[in-house]
C-alpha positions in Angstrom: 0.0 0.0 0.0 2.7 2.5 0.9 4.5 1.9 -2.4 1.2 2.3 -4.3 0.6 5.8 -2.7 4.2 6.8 -3.0 4.2 5.9 -6.6 1.0 8.0 -7.1 2.9 10.9 -5.3 5.6 10.5 -8.1 3.0 10.6 -10.8 1.6 13.7 -9.4 5.1 15.3 -9.1 5.6 14.5 -12.8 2.5 16.4 -13.8 3.6 19.3 -11.5 7.0 19.5 -13.2 5.3 19.5 -16.7 3.0 22.2 -15.5 6.0 24.4 -14.2 7.6 23.9 -17.5 4.6 24.9 -19.4 4.3 28.1 -17.1 7.9 28.9 -17.6 7.5 28.7 -21.4 4.3 31.0 -21.1 2.3 28.3 -22.8 -1.3 29.0 -21.6 -3.0 26.1 -23.2 -0.7 23.5 -21.9 -0.5 25.2 -18.4 -4.2 25.1 -18.2 -4.4 21.4 -19.3 -1.7 20.4 -17.0 -3.1 22.4 -14.1 -6.5 20.8 -14.6 -5.0 17.3 -14.8 -2.9 18.0 -11.6 -6.0 19.2 -9.6 -8.0 16.1 -10.8 -5.2 13.6 -10.1 -4.4 15.2 -6.7 -8.2 15.1 -5.7 -8.4 11.4 -6.4 -5.3 10.7 -4.4 -6.6 12.7 -1.4 -9.9 10.9 -1.7 -8.2 7.6 -1.4 -6.4 8.7 1.7 -9.5 10.4 3.3 -11.9 7.6 2.7 -9.7 4.5 3.3 -6.2 5.3 4.8 -6.8 7.9 7.4 -9.8 6.1 9.1 -7.9 2.8 9.1 -5.0 4.4 10.9 -7.2 6.6 13.2 -9.1 3.6 14.5 -5.8 1.9 15.5 -3.7 4.8 16.8 -5.2 7.8 18.5 -1.9 9.6 18.4 -2.3 9.5 14.6 -5.3 11.8 14.6 -3.2 15.0 15.1 -1.0 14.3 12.2 -4.1 13.3 10.1 -5.6 16.5 10.9 -2.6 18.5 9.8 -2.5 16.4 6.5 -6.2 17.3 5.9 -5.4 21.0 6.3 -2.7 20.5 3.7 -5.1 18.8 1.3 -7.6 21.6 1.7 -4.8 24.0 0.9 -3.7 22.2 -2.2 -7.1 21.9 -3.7 -8.2 25.6 -2.7 -5.0 27.0 -4.2 -5.0 24.8 -7.5 -8.7 25.8 -8.0 -7.8 29.5 -7.5 -5.0 29.0 -9.9 -7.4 27.5 -12.5 -9.7 30.4 -12.1 -7.0 32.8 -12.7 -6.1 31.1 -16.0 -9.7 31.1 -17.0 -10.1 34.8 -16.6 -6.8 36.5 -17.5 -4.1 34.1 -18.0 -1.9 35.7 -15.3 0.8 33.1 -15.7 3.2 34.7 -13.1 0.5 34.6 -10.5 -0.4 31.1 -11.3 3.2 30.1 -11.3 3.7 31.5 -7.8 0.7 29.6 -6.5 1.8 26.5 -8.1 5.4 26.9 -6.6 3.8 27.3 -3.2 1.8 24.3 -3.6 4.9 22.5 -4.8 6.8 23.5 -1.7 4.2 22.4 0.8 3.5 19.3 -1.1 7.2 18.2 -0.9 7.0 18.5 2.9 3.6 16.9 3.1 4.6 14.0 1.0 7.5 13.3 3.2 5.4 13.0 6.2 3.0 10.7 4.5 5.6 8.5 3.1 7.9 8.4 6.2 5.3 8.2 8.8 1.6 7.6 7.9 2.2 5.0 5.1 4.8 3.2 7.4 2.2 3.0 10.1 -0.2 1.2 8.0 2.4 -1.5 7.5 3.1 -1.8 11.2 -0.3 -1.2 12.7 -2.5 -3.4 10.4 -2.4 -7.1 10.0 -1.4 -8.5 6.4 -5.1 -9.3 5.6 -6.1 -5.7 6.6 -3.2 -4.2 4.6 -4.3 -6.2 1.5 -7.9 -5.1 2.0 -6.8 -1.5 2.4 -4.7 -1.8 -0.7 -7.6 -3.2 -2.8 -9.9 -0.2 -1.6 -7.1 2.3 -2.3 -6.4 0.7 -5.8 -10.2 0.9 -6.5 -10.2 4.6 -5.6 -7.1 5.5 -7.7 -8.6 3.7 -10.7 -10.9 6.8 -10.8 -8.0 9.1 -11.6 -7.4 10.6 -15.1 -4.8 8.8 -17.0 -1.1 10.2 -17.4 -0.6 11.4 -20.9 2.6 11.5 -22.8 3.7 14.8 -24.3 2.4 13.5 -27.8 -0.9 12.6 -26.4 -1.2 16.0 -24.7 -0.3 17.6 -28.0 -2.9 15.6 -29.8 -5.6 16.4 -27.3 -5.2 20.1 -27.4 
């Protein structure tokens, strides 16, 4: 389970890098497409954690609740800020403002992901039995299957 969610972190980071490249290149269309994909991919990832991972841990370790609460605050921040950036691109394509927002999300996301990967995800492997871990993985996998696909550069070019 921890590898699956960590791999998803890497996939989201890849989209984030593509978005920052498009913003640096002042490519409004690609920036919008990557930003929209980033928002959607991150939303599915967050949903998997909120619906499945966090409840499984909170039920086993009351000390985890404070960290889960902090991670939820981060999740709210990411979604709110990315939605704000999408709104800015829709109305005026202020790429420098959008780039500032995305870089702030990137910075906070790096710290956030470290906490999840080094603490929360590891707890699941130590606190849950193997059958419970397999069940949790199945639920997380089912949730992550709802995410938008990763596109290659060529596929993105053809979709625009």
